[in-house]
C-alpha positions in Angstrom: -32.4 -11.6 12.4 -28.7 -11.8 11.5 -27.8 -10.7 7.9 -27.0 -13.4 5.4 -23.2 -13.3 4.7 -23.6 -14.6 1.2 -26.1 -11.9 0.3 -23.9 -9.2 1.8 -20.9 -10.5 -0.1 -22.9 -10.4 -3.4 -24.1 -6.9 -2.7 -20.5 -5.9 -2.0 -19.4 -7.2 -5.4 -22.2 -5.4 -7.1 -21.3 -2.2 -5.3 -17.6 -2.6 -6.3 -18.5 -3.2 -10.0 -20.7 -0.1 -9.9 -17.8 1.8 -8.3 -15.6 0.8 -11.2 -18.1 1.8 -13.8 -18.8 5.1 -12.2 -15.0 5.9 -12.1 -14.7 5.0 -15.8 -17.6 7.2 -16.7 -16.2 10.2 -14.8 -12.8 9.8 -16.4 -14.3 9.5 -19.8 -16.3 12.8 -19.3 -13.2 14.6 -18.0 -10.5 13.4 -20.3 -12.1 12.7 -23.7 -12.8 16.4 -24.4 -9.2 17.3 -23.7 -8.0 14.4 -25.8 -10.2 15.6 -28.7 -8.7 19.1 -28.4 -5.1 17.9 -28.5 -5.9 15.6 -31.4 -7.5 18.4 -33.4 -4.6 20.8 -32.6 -2.0 18.2 -33.7 -3.8 17.6 -37.0 -4.0 21.3 -37.7 -0.3 21.7 -37.0 0.5 18.7 -39.3 -1.6 20.2 -42.1 0.0 23.6 -41.6 3.5 22.1 -41.7 2.8 20.2 -45.0 1.2 23.3 -46.6 4.2 25.5 -45.7 6.8 22.9 -46.8 5.6 21.5 -50.1 8.9 19.8 -50.7 8.1 17.3 -47.8 5.4 14.8 -48.6 3.2 13.0 -46.1 4.8 9.7 -46.9 8.2 11.1 -46.0 7.0 12.7 -42.8 5.5 9.6 -41.3 8.7 7.6 -40.8 10.5 10.6 -39.4 7.8 11.2 -36.8 7.8 7.5 -35.9 11.5 7.5 -35.2 11.2 10.7 -33.1 8.4 9.1 -31.0 10.4 5.9 -30.6 13.5 7.8 -29.4 11.4 9.8 -27.0 10.2 6.6 -25.3 13.9 5.7 -24.8 14.5 9.0 -23.1 16.3 10.7 -26.0 15.0 14.1 -27.2 15.4 15.2 -30.8 15.2 18.9 -29.9 18.4 20.9 -30.3 17.7 23.2 -27.4 17.2 20.3 -25.0 20.3 18.4 -23.9 18.9 15.3 -22.3 21.0 13.7 -19.6 22.4 10.2 -19.8 19.7 7.7 -19.1 21.8 4.7 -18.0 24.4 6.1 -15.7 24.8 4.5 -12.3 22.4 6.8 -10.5 19.7 6.5 -13.2 20.2 2.7 -13.3 19.8 2.5 -9.5 16.6 4.5 -9.7 15.3 2.2 -12.5 16.2 -1.0 -10.5 14.6 0.2 -7.3 11.4 1.3 -9.0 11.2 -2.0 -11.0 11.8 -4.5 -8.2 9.2 -2.8 -6.1 6.7 -3.1 -9.0 6.3 0.7 -9.3 7.5 0.6 -12.8 7.5 4.2 -14.3 8.5 2.8 -17.7 11.1 5.5 -18.2 13.7 4.5 -19.2 13.3 1.0 -20.4 15.9 -1.6 -21.5 16.7 -1.2 -25.2 19.1 -4.0 -26.0 18.2 -7.7 -26.1 20.8 -8.4 -23.4 19.2 -5.8 -21.2 15.8 -7.3 -21.7 17.0 -10.8 -20.9 18.9 -9.7 -17.8 15.8 -7.7 -16.7 13.6 -10.8 -16.8 16.2 -12.9 -14.9 16.9 -10.1 -12.4 13.2 -9.5 -11.6 12.5 -13.2 -11.1 14.6 -13.0 -8.0 14.4 -9.3 -7.3 10.7 -8.9 -6.9 10.2 -11.7 -4.3 13.4 -10.6 -2.5 12.2 -7.0 -2.4 8.7 -8.0 -1.2 10.3 -10.2 1.5 12.6 -7.4 2.8 9.8 -4.8 2.8 7.4 -7.2 4.5 9.8 -8.2 7.3 10.8 -4.5 7.8 7.1 -3.5 8.0 6.3 -6.3 10.4 9.1 -5.3 12.8 8.0 -1.7 12.6 4.4 -2.8 13.2 5.3 -4.2 16.6 6.9 -0.9 17.6 4.4 1.5 16.0 1.1 -0.3 16.3 1.0 -3.3 18.7 2.9 -1.8 21.6 1.2 1.7 21.6 -2.2 0.1 21.5 -1.4 -2.4 24.3 0.1 0.4 26.4 -2.9 2.7 26.0 -5.3 -0.1 26.8 -3.5 -1.2 30.0 -2.8 2.3 31.4 -5.9 4.2 30.3 -8.6 1.5 30.2 -10.0 2.4 26.8 -11.8 -0.3 24.8 -9.9 -2.0 22.0 -12.2 -0.5 19.3 -11.6 3.0 20.5 -7.9 2.7 20.9 -7.5 1.0 17.4 -9.6 3.7 15.7 -7.8 6.6 17.3 -4.4 5.1 16.7 -5.2 4.4 13.1 -6.4 7.9 12.4 -3.4 9.5 14.1 -0.9 7.1 12.3 -2.4 7.5 8.9 -2.5 11.3 9.3 1.2 11.3 10.3 2.2 9.1 7.3 0.2 11.3 4.9 2.1 14.4 6.2 5.6 12.8 6.1 5.3 10.9 2.8 2.7 12.8 0.8 2.2 16.5 1.6 5.7 17.4 2.7 7.5 15.5 -0.1 5.1 17.1 -2.6 6.4 20.5 -1.5 10.0 19.4 -2.0 9.3 17.8 -5.4 7.4 20.9 -6.7 10.3 23.2 -5.6 13.1 21.0 -7.1 11.3 20.1 -10.4 10.2 23.7 -11.1 7.6 22.9 -13.8 5.6 20.7 -11.4 2.7 22.3 -9.6 1.9 21.2 -6.0 -0.9 19.1 -7.4 1.4 17.4 -9.9 3.9 16.6 -7.2 1.2 15.3 -4.8 -0.2 13.2 -7.7 3.3 11.8 -8.3 3.8 10.9 -4.7 0.5 9.1 -4.4 0.8 7.3 -7.7 4.3 6.1 -6.9 3.7 5.0 -3.3 0.7 3.0 -4.3 2.9 1.2 -6.9 0.7 2.3 -9.7 3.6 4.1 -11.4 2.0 5.7 -14.5 5.3 7.2 -15.5 3.9 10.6 -16.7 5.9 12.3 -14.0 9.4 11.1 -13.3 11.9 13.0 -11.0 15.3 14.1 -12.2 14.6 14.1 -16.0 15.3 17.8 -16.6 18.7 18.5 -18.1 19.2 21.8 -16.2 19.0 20.1 -12.7 22.1 20.2 -10.6 23.3 17.2 -8.7 20.8 15.1 -10.6 22.6 11.9 -9.7 22.2 12.6 -5.9 18.7 13.7 -6.5 17.7 10.4 -8.1 19.4 8.4 -5.4 17.4 10.3 -2.7 14.2 9.8 -4.7 14.8 6.1 -4.8 15.4 6.0 -1.0 12.2 8.0 -0.5 10.2 5.5 -2.6 11.6 2.5 -0.7 10.9 4.0 2.7 7.5 5.2 1.6 6.5 1.7 0.5 7.2 0.4 4.0 5.0 3.2 5.3 2.2 2.2 2.9 2.4 -1.4 4.1 2.0 -0.1 7.7 -1.0 1.9 6.6 -2.6 -1.2 5.1 -2.0 -3.2 8.2 -3.5 -0.4 10.3 -6.6 -0.3 8.1 -6.9 -4.0 8.4 -6.8 -3.9 12.2 -9.5 -1.1 12.2 -11.8 -3.3 10.1 -11.3 -6.3 12.3 -11.8 -4.3 15.6 -15.0 -2.8 14.3 -16.4 -6.2 13.3 -17.2 -4.9 9.8 -15.2 -7.5 7.9 -16.7 -10.5 9.7 -20.2 -9.7 8.4 -19.0 -10.2 4.8 -17.3 -13.6 5.4 -19.2 -16.7 4.4 -18.5 -18.3 7.8 -21.2 -17.0 10.2 -20.9 -16.1 13.8 -17.5 -14.4 13.7 -18.9 -11.0 14.5 -21.1 -12.2 17.3 -18.2 -14.2 18.9 -15.9 -11.2 18.7 -18.5 -8.9 20.3 -19.1 -11.5 23.1 -15.4 -11.8 23.8 -14.9 -8.0 23.9 -17.9 -7.7 26.3 -16.7 -10.4 28.7 -13.1 -9.4 28.9 -12.8 -5.8 30.0 -10.4 -3.3 28.4 -6.9 -3.4 29.9 -7.2 -7.1 30.9 -4.2 -9.2 30.1 -6.2 -12.4 30.0 -5.3 -14.4 26.8 -8.3 -15.8 24.9 -7.3 -19.4 24.4 -9.4 -22.5 23.6 -10.8 -23.9 26.8 -9.5 -27.4 27.8 -12.0 -30.2 28.1 -13.3 -30.4 31.7 -11.8 -33.2 33.7 -14.1 -35.7 35.1 -14.8 -35.0 38.8 -13.5 -37.5 41.2 -16.1 -39.4 43.2 -15.9 -38.5 46.8 -17.8 -39.8 49.8 -20.3 -37.5 51.4 -19.2 -35.8 54.6 -21.6 -37.9 56.6 -20.0 -41.1 55.4 -16.4 -39.9 55.5 -14.3 -40.9 58.5 -12.4 -37.7 58.3 -13.4 -34.4 59.8 -14.2 -31.4 57.7 -10.9 -29.7 58.3 -9.0 -32.6 57.0 -11.2 -33.4 54.0 -9.1 -34.6 51.1 -6.0 -35.1 53.3 -4.1 -38.4 53.3 -3.6 -38.1 57.1 -6.4 -39.2 59.2 -7.1 -37.2 62.4 -6.1 -38.8 65.7 -8.9 -39.9 67.9 -8.7 -39.2 71.6 
């Protein structure tokens, strides 16, 4: 008995909601104790400061701390031993633009002036669709070279099934992308940043390329870094190329799901999986036959039986009648 697609879809939604709740529960268990420790330590430091400096009242301290936090969100540090770099030079602005139009959005720095906020709205109205269009066209062209042609070549020359070729190609391609855009760049970022561990750098690469962009780690923000402008431009280029690679990974995963007939079982239209399996079974691997809708059969022409036809069997259907001796 074939599974009910509606029931499978409802079960998938229940599983997804359970997955979200389980993730929220785990994060709450891991992060809330750390948050309580930081909050307690900060309260203790605040009380110690007020007890040691009796000339400063709590009402006077609150506005000062609020201004310090506001300046920090704008990329300006109040510490004397930290000389923060310029946040809106050309290289930093280019990094901001590239991460904003691609919807990564680190949130550091952010426009401060009213003119900057207004221009940001107008710029992103055209910039986000334009960026998505460029990234999509680039990934589709690369998909032909790096996905369609290799799979077609392997099927035609080695005779593997479509399922096996798609799965093997997907595993190899995703592993290559992970090495080139996650593991190796994480080593580079951890070496350049200095205070980033390898886990921090790997976390930054993944969060950025998936366009989550939490903004807790931003490259090129240390004042002691040399060639920081060039570093930010290179980081912006890495993010743009990495986003194209992520789109290719998504398309590869989509082809794996389609080739394994998993997705069809969850669609509300029944029969997709059975039709796909029947097609793959009838057409052998390596065949170049295109699966097209069959044309309606033409009505057969009425012909006279051979016994009633004045023509011989060799000339059946010919317009020239045989000569009689």
